[in-house]
N, C-alpha and C positions, 0 to 999 in steps of 0.2 A: 468562444471557447468556454466551456463550463468548468468552474472551479470546484464546486461540490454539488452533490445531489442528496436529497433527503431519502430516507428509507422507502417511503411509499412510492416515490417516482422511479427508483432504481428497478423495482420489480416490474413496473409497467414498461420500462424501456428495454429491459433485458430480454424479453421474449421467453422462449422455453428454457434457456439455460441461465442460471443465476450468475451475476457478475463475479469474477474472481477477485480476491483481495491479496495483499502481500502475505497474509497469514497462510494462504493456500499454496504458496510456492514450495517446491521441493528443493532440496539442497542443490546449489549451483544452478538453479533454474532462473531465467531472466524474464522480466515483464516490463511493460511501459505503463507509467501512471497515467490513468485517464482522468480521474477526478477523486475528490475526497468526500467521504460520506457524511461525516458529522461536522456541522458548521462550527461548533465550539472547539473541536479538536483541529479544525482546518488551519487556523492561524498558527498553532504550535507546530504542526507538521510542515507548513510552508516555511516557517523560520528555520526549520532543520533541513531544508533543501528538497522536500517532497513536493515538487511542483509538477503539474500536468506536462507530459511529454518527456519527463526524465526517466531514464532506464533504472531499474532496480533489480538486484540479484541477491538471493538468499545465500549467505556465506556460512551460516551456522545457527544452531539452536542450542540452548542450555540443556543440560542432561534431563531436566524435567519438562522441557518444551517451552519454557518462558524464562527469559526474553529471547528475541530473535536478533541476529546480526545481519543487517542489510547493507549492501554496498550500492551507493548511488552514483550514477554516471559511469565514466570509464575508470574504475578503480581509484577515484579521487577522494571519496568520502565514505567512511564506515559509520553506521548508525546502529545503535542498540535500542530496540523498542519492545514494549510489552506486547503480548499477543492481542490484547484488546485495542491497543493503539494501531497495530499493523492491520487489523481488520477494517479500519477506516480508510485505508489506501486501496482504491479500486483500480484494477488493471485492465488494459485492453486485451 
């Protein structure tokens, strides 16, 4: 199981469509975390519960679009992230 991918390898593995991130979710849309893109941010996100295989749902955005409110798992944990941090969470 891959924990994180570097930017250059993501585009090679993605094929014709770029990988989606948590930042790309629409309101109330759900995705499953596949990996974390930035190795430096990975530890912080892992400590907050963003582990591969975990489901994530966008429950809201601030009026100007930053930060995002994500719900991890089955309604058990709500997390607020900056758009730049959410862009590091790649989805299946």
